[in-house]
N, C-alpha and C positions, 0 to 999 in steps of 0.2 A: 523487439521480440517477434517471431514469425509462428509460433504454433496456436492451432488455433482450439477452443475450448469446443469439445464435442457435447451433443445433446440438445437438448431443446431451448426455450428460450427463458426459463430460470433456471438453468444450469450455466447460460450464457452470462447471467447477471443480472436479469429480470427479475423483478420482485412480485410478491403477491400483490392483488387488488387492494384499497384501501378496507379496513376493519370497522366494525361499527361505532368504534369510540371515538370517530373523528366528527364535530360539528360542520363547521361548513368544509533502422539503418543499418547499417552492415553491421558494427560492431561497436562493444563499448568501447565509451572516448575514456582512457585513464585520464585526461586534463583537456579540457575546451584549449582551443585555439586563443580564443581572446581571453587575456587576463582582467579586461574590464570586467567583461561578462560572469566571471567567477568571483571577483570580488563583487560584485552587483547581487548575486546568488546569494554568497556566504558571509556578508557582514553582518555583525548584531544590530538589529533594527528591534524598532519595539514590538512588542510581543503583545498576540491579542489577550483579554481578559479571558481567564477560565474560571468561573464562578467555584469555589470551593467545595460546596455544598453540592455540585453538580458533578464532581471530580474527585472521588475519594479516591485514594491511594491505592490501586491493584497489588496482589502481592503474589500474581500468579504468572509462572515462568510457561512460556511455550515451548515446550522439547519436543524437538524432532528426533528419533531416535534410530540410526540403521534405515531409513525409508528408501524404500526399491519401487519405482512407477513403470509400469510398461505401456507404450501406444502401440497396440497390436503384439507382435512377436516379438517387438525390440524394447528393451530396457533403457528409459531414456534420462529415468533418477536411478543412481546407484550407490547404496549404501550411506546416505547422506545423514550426516546429524548437525543439527543447529540448535542453536540457544538464544531465543528472543527474551530478556530479563524486563521488568517491569519498569516503567521510569527511563529505558533506555531506547535509543536509536539502533537497530544493527541493520547496516547494509549487506545485501548480498549484489554481488557484480560478477559480470561474466557476458561472453559473447552471444551472440543468436546462437540460437540450437543449442544452448548449454544445457538446456534441461527446466530453466528458471520456471516458466512458464507451466509445466507439467507439475513442478512443485508446487506452486500457487495452489493449480485446480485440484491438488491430491489434499492440500492442507483444510482447503475449502468444503471437502467432501465431493468435487465432482467427479475424481478419478481415484478409484480403489487403489491404495497402495497394494502390491504382492510380496511385500515385507517392512519389517519394521513397525513403530507407534508412532503416534502425535499423541501429545497430553498439553493440557493446558494445568496448570497447579497439579491435583489429585484426579482430576478428569480426563476420562481416555476417548480422546477423541477420534481415535484408527476407526476407518470406516463404517462411519456415522452419517447420517443425510445432512446436506447442507444448511437447512432450516433450524435442524438440532444442533450444529455447532455453532451458526451463529448464536442461537438463543443461551450458548454457555459463554459466550462472551470474545468470540472470536470473528471477527468482520474483515472481508475481504475488497478491496477497493482493485476491481479487474485491470486489466490493461485496455485502453481505446474508449473510456468514458462514456461506459454504456449505460443511457437515461430513456427513458419511456418519452421519446421525441415531441410527440402531441401533447402531452400534458403539460400543463404550468409547471414552473418550479415548486410552488407550493403544493401542489398535487403529488411531483416526485418527492418531496420530504415527506408528507402524510404516507405514500406507499412503505416509507423505511420503517414507519411507528406502527405497521399493522399488528406486531404482535406484541405492543405495549399498553401498558393503562391509559387511560383519559389523564392521569397528573403526569406519568413517565413520558408520553407523546408530545404534552405541553413544554415540559421542561427538557426534551430533548432537541425540539424546536427551537425553544429560545435559547439552548447553548449553541446551536449552528447556525445562528443566526448572531451570536456573540463573535463567534469565532471567524465569519465570512460576511461582516455587514453589509459589503457590495451587495449580494441577494437580496436585501430586504424591498430594494426599489424593482427587484425583478420577479418579484413572487407570483404575479399574473403573466408574466411572459413563457410560451410554449420554449420548452427545454430546447427545441430545436434551433430557434433565434438566437440563440447564446454564443459568445466569442467560446473560443477553445478555452480560455481562463475561465471562465464562468460556469462552464460546464464540468471544470473538473472542482472547482470550489463544492459544485451540487454533487457530485460521489461523495465527496469526502465528507460532507455534511450526511448523506445519506449511511453513511459508514458511522461518524460518529454519535450520531442520534440516542443510539442505543447505550452510550456509553461501555464500549467494550473493555475487555483488558487487556487484548492487542487487536493492531492492526496492521496488514500484510498491505501493502500499496506498490502495485505492480505497474510499474512504469512513471512513475510521477510526472516528470518534466517531456514526455513523451511528446512533439509536435507544438511545445509552447514557447511563447518568446522570453527571453530571459528575465523581462523585468516581473512576468508573471511566475518564474519559478521564485525570484527576489521574494516575491507576495508570499508563497507558500509555505516556503521554507521556516520562516518565524512561527509560522501557525503549527505546525509540527512540533518545532521545540517546545512550546507550549502544552502541546498536548501531552508530551512526553513526560513534560516537569510536572504535569498534573497527576502523572502516576500511570500513564499507559504505555505497554509494550509497542515499538512500531517496527516492522521488519520492512524495509526500504530497498526495493527491486528498481535499480536505475541506470539508465542508458549514461550518464556523465558521472565518473568516479569521482571528481573534485567533488561536485555538488553533495554527493553522498557522503564521502570520506569527512567532508568539514562538517558535517551534522551530525554522523554517527558516533557512536561509543566505540562499538565492535563492528570487526565487518569479516565477510566470509566471499571468496571467490570460488564460482564453478565453473567446472569446464568438462566438457565430454561428459555430461550426468554427475559427476563426482564433484567432491568439494576438496581445492587444490590449495588452498590458505582460509587459516582461521585464526584470528588474533585480534589485537586493538587495532581501531580504523588509525592510529596515531603512525602505527609501525608503517603503514601503508603511505600515509601521509608524507613519512620523512625518509622510506625507501621506496620512488613509484619503480624503481626496479625490480619489485617483487611482482607488483602489478603486472608490468609487461610479460616478463618470463612466465607468468602463471599461465597465460593464455596467447601469449605471441600477438599483443596487438601491433596492427599498423600505425603507429604515431602520425603519419603523413596523411592517413585519411582522417583524422580527429575531423568532426562536425564542429561549427563554431556556434558558441551561444552568445557572441558579444554583439 
């Protein structure tokens, strides 16, 4: 997606400094051209363990009702309604410029909606500050793998636990390394030296250390090799199975739909389709007609 987040570094995804508790492409592709790549990304794999005591089931649904967002004088999100249920993956698909990034920024509190509401369970999140929204259990993983590049992986994880107690921070770190054991050997490495896949693991770990009720992930697979996408998908399944709701905004529709329970298609700032992900899997013509994709231009992930 091409939309840019306005504002300062905090609004663009940078986090506050560590607290005192620490001790030490052009369009969305409906089906990637390589079926081998799709199979690798969506085939059942061994799921990472999510300790039950660290992942109590959530009962809070993220409900977006009639949300409208303007950028300057132009309305870029128009009367959007979306539900993200606990323990489920919800896919949001659509071409570049559809308004998906603006929707993400509004959910996270960076952009203020001009109409509609955002709620998490009984909590009204509409027009609240980003740090308050995160504290209530809504975590945002923005597009672009926005880390603090000069800091180590360990310190990037610490930054994400700033608002947690010492015990919560320790448990969150342990959970992150259970989900992404590859990071264990990279804890002392500066984030800028990590591969794209490792950086994506770190930003996902940052979102998950606080045990959020819902996670919004913007462009999971952007710029990643198919083998890396295949590694991340089972982790998202495990997180959802443990009770967390996931809103997945993804450029490769096949990857998203094989993971999702429900799906939405967004085009021109509006929702054009809402229904079971299985319906789009079984009737891909719905996906094509919803926003006029050019199949010949699909990128390959194989």
